[in-house]
N, C-alpha and C positions, 0 to 999 in steps of 0.2 A: 853560848854555842851559837854558830852561824846557821842561818835558815837559808837555803839555796832553792831559789825558784826560777832558774834561768834554763830550765832542761831543754827549751827549744833550740838553745846554741849549742849545749852538750849536757848529755845526762850526767848527773853527779848526785850521790855516789853510784858506783857500780857494784854488781853482785861481787861478792866475795870471790866466787869462782873465776870470775873475770881477771882480777888481780892474780891469782895463782896461776892461771893459763899462760897469762904474758910474762910471768917470772919464770915459769917452767921452760917457756920457750927461749928466753935469754939465757938461761943456765944450761939447759940440756940439748937444744936444737940449733947447735952452732953451725951446722952446714948450711948451704945456700941451694933451696929447691930447684931443681932442674939443672944444677950446675956441677954435677958429679955422680959418681957411681959408689961412693963410700957409703958407709952405713948413717952417718950424720947427716949427708945430703939427702939420703933416701928418707931417713925419719922426718926430715924438714919438709919432703915432698910430699909425703902421707898427711901431715898436718895441713898443708895448703890444700891437698884435694879433700879432706873432710870438710874444711871451711866452705870450700865451693860448693860441695855436695849439700851442705846444711843451709847455704842460700838458695841453692836450687829448690830444695824441698819447701821453705818457708814461702816461695813466690810461685810456686806452681810451675817452675821451668823444668822441662822434659829432659833437657841436655845440660848438664852442668858446664860443659866446655864451652857455653854460650855466656858463662858468668865470667866478666872480666875484671879484676881487682885494680882499683885506683886509689890514689893518695886521699881521695876525699869525693863527696858528690859533685863538686864544683870541676873536678877534672873529668870526671865521668861524662857531665854535660857539655864539656868543651870538646871530648873525644868524639861524641856523637854528632855535635853539630858541624864541626870542622871537617870530620870524618866522612860526611854523607851529603853536604850541602854544596852546591856549585854555582857560580854567577848564573843568573837568570831564573833560579829557584824562587818559589814563594813559600813563606812561612806565616802561619796564622797562631798568634800566641795572646796573651792577655796582659792587661795592665797590672795584675796582681803579682807579677812574677818577682823573684828575688834577683839581685844583680848577678848571680851565677849564670841566669838565663839572659838578662838584659844586655849584659857587657858583650857576652861573644856574639850575639846577634847583632849588636851595634857593629862591632869589628866586622861582622860578614857583610853588612849592608854597604860598607865601603868597598867591598869586593864583588857587589853586584847582586847580592840576595835582597829580595823584598820582604820587608816585615810588616805585618799587620797585626795591631793589638785590638783585642776586644774588651770592652770595659765591662765591670760587673754591675750589679745591683747593689742599693745602698748598704747591703750587709756583707759585701764582698763577694758574694756567690755569684758565678757565671751562670748565664741562660744558656742551656745547650743549643736552642734555636739560633741564637746569637753568633755562636761558633760556627754553627753550619752554615749560615747565611755568609758568613766571612769566607769560608772555604769555597762555596758555591759562586762566589762573585767572580772567581776565577780558577776553576777545579783544575785546568789543565796545567796551569802553572804552580799549583799548590803541591809543594813537595812533602810538607811536615807541618803537624800541629805539636806545638810545645806549650805543655802546660804543668803548672804546680799541682799536687794533687790536694795541697791544702796551704792556705796562706800562712806564711811565719809572722804576719801581723795580725790579722783578724781572726785566724784559726779557721776560716772558713773552707769547708770541705768542698771540693770541685766535682762536677758530675763526670768523673772519668769513665765510670762504668757505662755511662749513657753514650758517651762520644766514641769510646774506643772500638766497637763493633761497627758503627756507623763509619768511622773513618777508613776502616779496613775495607769495607764495601765499596768505598770510593777510591780506593787504591792511594790513599794517603798515609804516610807514616805518623804513628804517634810517639813522641818523647814525652815521658811522664818524669817530673822532678818529685821524687818520694823523700824530700829530705824531712818533711814533718809528718809523714804517714808510715814509712817502713817500721814495722815493729809495733805499730798503733792500730792501723786499719788492715782488716784482711785484705791481701793483694795477690791476685791470680793472673798472671800476663796472659793467659791464653783465654780465659773467659772474659776478661776485661779488654781485650784486643790491643795490649800494649806491646809495641813493636820494640821500643826502647825504654829502659827502666834505669834511672839514676838514684842511688841512696847513699847516704852516709853511714859508716858503721857506728858512729861515737854517739848518735841522738838515741831514739827509740829502740835501737837495735842493741844498746847497752854495751857496745864495744869501746875499745880506747880511740883516741885520735890517731889519725894517720892512715885511717883505712875507709875505703869507699868502693863502690862497684857500679858496673854498668851491665845491664843485661841486653843481649843484642840478639834479635829474632833470627832464626834460620834463614838463609838466603840474603842476608844482609852482610856487606863486606866494607866495614869504615876503613878509610886510610889511616894509620897510625898517628898518633898526635906526637909520640917519641919514637925515636929510632935508636937501636942498639942491641945489645945482647940479649937473647931471650932462652938460650939453652938449647934452642932448636935450628936446624939447617944453618949451621955455623959456617959452612963453607960458602954461603951465598951472601953477597952484599945487599942482598933485597931482603925486606921483612919476610917472615914466614906467611904462608897463605891462610893456615888454619888457626882457629881461635882455641884457647885464648893466648896463645903465644905471641901471635901478630900484634896484639895491643897490649902487652905486658913487658915491654922492654925494661932491663935493669933488675936488680935485685928486690924480692918482694918484702914489704915490712912483716916479717913473720910473727913477731911478738904482738903486733896490734891484731893481725889476722887469727891468731891463736885466741886471744881474747875476744874476738868477734865470734868466732866458734862458741865459746863459752856462754857470751851473752845470747847468742840465739838458743842454745840449750836451755839456759835459765827461762827465756821467754816461753819456750814450748813446754817446758815442765810447768811453769806457773800457769799457763794458758793465756793465749793474747786477748781472750775474751774478759778474763778476771783483771788483767793489766787495764785495759781500757775502761772497764767498769770502775776500777778504784780512781783512775784519773778523772773520769766524767763526775763522780761523785764529788771530787774535790773541786772541780770547775763550777758544778751546781753550788756548792757551798760558798765560794769565792763570788759567784755571780748574786747569789741572795744576799750576802753581807754588802757587796758594794752598793746595790740598788738602794739599801736604806740610808746610805750616806748622802749628805747634800753636796751638790755641786759636781757630782761625779758623772761623766758621760762615758758610756760604753760603745764599743765598736764591734761589728761581726755580728753572727746569728744569736738570737736571745735563746734559743736552745742549746743547753750544754752538750747534748748528743751530738750537735752538727759542728763542734768544735774540736779541733785536732790537738787538744792539748796546750791551748795557747788563748790568752785573753787579754785584749789591750783596753786601756782606758786613760781619759785624762781628767784632772781636776780643775775646775774653773779657776782662773787667775792664777794658776802654778805652772811652772816650767817643768814637763817630765824629767828632765835631766836633774833639776834641783831636788826633786821628790827622791828620784834613785839614788843620788848621792846622799842624801839626808839618810834614807833607809839604811844605806850601807855603812856610813860612818858613825851613825849614831845608835843604830838598833840591830847591827849585822844581819841584814836582810838583803839579800842579793837578787835584784830584779834587773830588766834591761829597759832603758829608755832610749828615745831617738827613731831614726828612720829604719832601723833593722836591716840595712842593706837592700830596703826595697822601696825607693822613693817614689816609683809609679803607683805603688799600692797605696801609700800616705796621699797621693795626689787623688785617686778615686774615692779614697774614704773622707777627704777634706782635712786631713791632719799634717799636711806639708806646709811648712818646712820644720816645725817642731818635733813632729811624730807623737808617739803615745809612751805611755809606761806599760810595759808588757810582763804579765807574770805567768811562767809556765811551771807547774807543779810537775813532778816526776813519780815514779812508782814508789819511791821510798819516802815521798812527802806524805805529812801526816795533816789531819784535820786541825790538830793543835797548831802547826806552823801557819795555817792560814787564818786562824783565829788570831794569831799574835800580829800578823800583817794587818788585817782589818782594825784591830783595837789601835794600833799604831797610825793608818790613816784616819780613824775617826778622830783621834786627837789633833791631827794635822787639819781637817776640816773644819775644826772649832777654833783654831787659832786664827789671830787677825792677820 
């Protein structure tokens, strides 16, 4: 039996209700939401609205129309950055960001946007004072702070709740990449001062691949990333002015979004606290076991409560890619090795260019799964 421990990339397995919801949408919701007045289009539209409202409720969003559906968190981040930043704007970010942030910001630098990167401490955590200092170095030009809520490499949870209200008081926008925390940590966009929230549907939210979201605070009007049919203002060559249609050109991925709704429902019925507690217990088990093995080097916070479901480590004298391949082919254990699309984070942690071995258990992972992994690694540490 395969042991899947790569939930930071995509959660697996999904709740059974997610599979049923996606299948039901494919078989019964054949209409395109917002693209007709017949019963199947209306049924599809109701499903889309139900999903939008469930997302709004999870993240404390007062107006569900401010929830824009995308193909993934990467598209959501690109939509926020390219939709709101202009030449001469200044952005403060960190060296712990995923390439979903790093690459669009790099492209925007060529268009005249200034990017300032704040390094973390040794455990991958940012110090709020350092971010504030970077913003205040040129407050007038600083348009946005862009931060991951938690590193996909070290699992380090960043102090978004400390920085959000402060950024709002300074008149600086805060874009949060919640790829590793949406569905894992409580997120309330109002109390945390989040102006833009990007999240995938296929990770902790338990939805299928092919769905993500961007929350856009009232008063912000990003330019569309994609132009086309929206089902609204069809007589005009211009993009609609109102959300979400302004930013949702093209037909929605309804089966994925129906699955996302089912995933969110599962999380709410199970309890976000219970989901996180189980994953934290698994990480504590893993941390204790790894600390007992010779030659293991751990990265990130030592407290499992400060990890967002991710644990990275290396074994002295071994290439992490070699270990991951051996675990997969010889023991059917799926983990991830390498740079995890976050080279700057590895430079900050001192693990560039080889990267690390990353383990990310999910809600359906068991302590027995981690014990098998630890037993297998123990044999490896004893081999010449």
